[in-house]
Structure formats: structure tokens, C-alpha cells
N, C-alpha and C positions, 0 to 999 in steps of 0.2 A: 524559606520560601522559594528564592530562586532556582533551589535544587529540586523542588519538587515541579516547579513548571518545567524544568528542563527534563523531567521525568515524564511529564504530560506530553510533553512535544515529541519527544524521543518514541514513547509507545503509540501515539496517533500517526506519526509518520511511518511507523512500522507496520501498524495495522494499513495503512493505506498501500504498504507494499505488497500485500495479500490480493488487490486489484490490478493493480498496474505496477511493474518494477521501478521503470524509470522514472516515472512522475514525481513521485515523492524527493528523488534523489535530485531531480533538475530543479523542483522549487526549493529544496533546501540549499543548492549552490546558490540560485539566484537571489534567496534572502541572505545568504550569509554575504554575498559581493555587494550585496545593497546595504549592509551593516543591519539590517533586523535580527540576524541570527549569528550567536555565537559558536564556532564550532571547537571541540576538543584538540588537544595537541595532539598532532598527527593527522587531523584530518583536515586542515585547512584547504587541502588541494580542491577539494570540492569545491571550494568556492572560487577557483581561479577561471578565469575565461577558455583556457582550453578543456578544463573539464567541464564546463557548461555547455560547448558546442557539443562535445561527444555525447554528453547527456541530452540534450536537445535533438540530437540525429538518432540517436538510440531511442529515447520517447517517441518522434515522430514514427520509426520503424516499427516498433512494438505496439502503439496504437493502430497502424494501418493494416499490421499482419492480423491482428483480430477480426478485421471486416473479411476473411476470406473463409470461408467453410471449410472444415478438416482442418485448416493451418491452427486457428484458434484452438482446438483440440488438444493440437500437437503441443502448441504453446502452453497450454494449461497443464498437461501431462509433464512436461519437463520445467514447467516453471515454480512447482512447488519448493524445492529443496533451495531454487535461487529466490524467490521472494523471502523467503525465512532467512538466508544469508544478508540478503539486503536488510529486511529489518532489524536484525542484530547491528549491522552496519548502521544505518541510520540513526538507531538507538543512541549506540556507544558514541555515535560522533557530537550529539546534543549534549551529554550527560558531562557538562565541564564543573570544574570545582568540586569532584566528587572523588573517593579512595577508587584505585584502578581495579580493586579486586570486585569493590560493590558496583562499579560503573559496568563491569564486563557480566557481573551476574545477573544484573538487573537487564542489561541488553540482550543476554540470550534466555532468560525466563521471560521476562516481558515483551519484549522487542520481539525476539524470534515467536514467542507463543502467539503474540499478536497478528502476526502475520501470518502464521501457520492458521489461525482460526477464520481471518478474513479470507484465506486462499482457499480453506476447505470449503466453505460457502460460497465463493466464487465458481469453485470447479463444480460443486451439486448444480448450480443454476445452470451451468454452461452445459453439463451431461443432460441434463434435464430438459434442456431447452433444443438440444440436438435429437434426442430420442423423442419428444413430442411434435416437434416439426422438421424433421431431417435437417437439422441445421440451418433452416431458411429466416429462423428469427433470432440468430446468433448475431447477427450483426447490431440488432437492436439493443440484446442485451449487452453487448460490446460498448456501444454507444454510450448505455446507463453507466455501466460501470467506468468508461474513461472519464466522464463527466465526475462521476462522485470520486475517482481519483484525485482530480484536478480539485474538485471543492474542497476534500478534506483536507489535500496537503495543504492549500493556503488557508484553510481554518486552523490546521494542527500549528502553525506557525503565529498566527494572528490571536486565536482563540482555541487553546490547546484542550481545555474543556468541553468546550461545544464541539469540537471535532470528535472528540471519543463519545461524546452523548450521539451525534448524529451517526456515526460507525455504528454504534450499539442499537440503535434506533433501526438503521436500515438492516441490518443483521436480524434484529427481531420480527421485522415484515417479512421479510424473505423467508424466514424458518416459518413463520406462522402460515403464510400462505402455500408454502411446500407441504406443510402437514395437512392443510385443507385439500390439497391438488390430492394427495396421496390415499386421504380419506375418502374421497368420490371415486378412485379407481379402484378401492378394494369391494 
């Protein structure tokens, strides 16, 4: 049962990497340092004070950068492969007491896949908001995504199944709304 919970935590944190890269890493580091999350061998550095300070600075810089039009589109374009790698990292970090071959296979497939999926949806929303509003509503989109990243990262540690359900519901409603808008434009 503990392995299943760790996998849920890893996939939930990985999915959050698709919205913001550093938020889940920061939440994971703080949770590990506070004793709420066990990190696997070789990943304990994420829960150290120096790592948390660096992750906090990176998180603030990333969140603020998304509030500048066109900078957010640049970050989104560059962020896809990085968010996938971050998804793999956070998944592997929390999958403790599991065969290393299975750990990395799950981290790459489930963690990387979850990060890629949410990143793809996030990219679509940002590009659509740029086209529709010439970037004027991108800060609103960025605020919602940043809030969602914080909420789901915390939920991933506290209630991982609820975090996955929350992420899936948000993605469902985004895709549903996108399809409605697309039909109106056609």
C-alpha cells in the first residue's frame, strides 16, 4: 500500500511540473525537511536547507516571469522538455522501497508522461490566450496556473489521490472549454 501511495505522490507532483517546474520541487523539499515525505536514496539533497533556498528563489523567479507578456511564451516553449525531466525527477525521488528498474520505468513513463500532458494543456491555454487577447490575459492565466501548481503540489503530499483527481478535472474542463470555443470560431 505504501508503494502505491508513493507512486500516486510521484505522479501527482510530476503532473504539477507541467504547470510550474519549481513549485513541486520546492513543496517536495519543504515536505521532506519537515518529515512529511520520505525521499529515495540519492534524492535527500532536495530536502536540505541550501536546496530549499535555491528552489524558493527559482520558484519566485519562475512565477514572476510568467507575468511578462511574451516572456511567458518563451518560458512555455523552452519549458516542455525541462518540465518532463522535472516530472521524472520528482517521481523517482518519492518512489522509495521499490526495485530501481521499476522505479525508473514508472518515473519515466508515468511521471514524464503526466508532466508532458499537463504541459501540453498549459501550452495550449497560453498560446490560445495570446492569440485571443494579444497576451493581455496571460497574467490571469499565469496566476491561475501558479495557484493550481501550489494547490496540487500540497495536495500531492497530503492527499495524492485527491491531487490527481483535481488535476484531471481541471484538464477536463480546460479541454471542454477549448472545444466549445473552437466550435464557435468554426
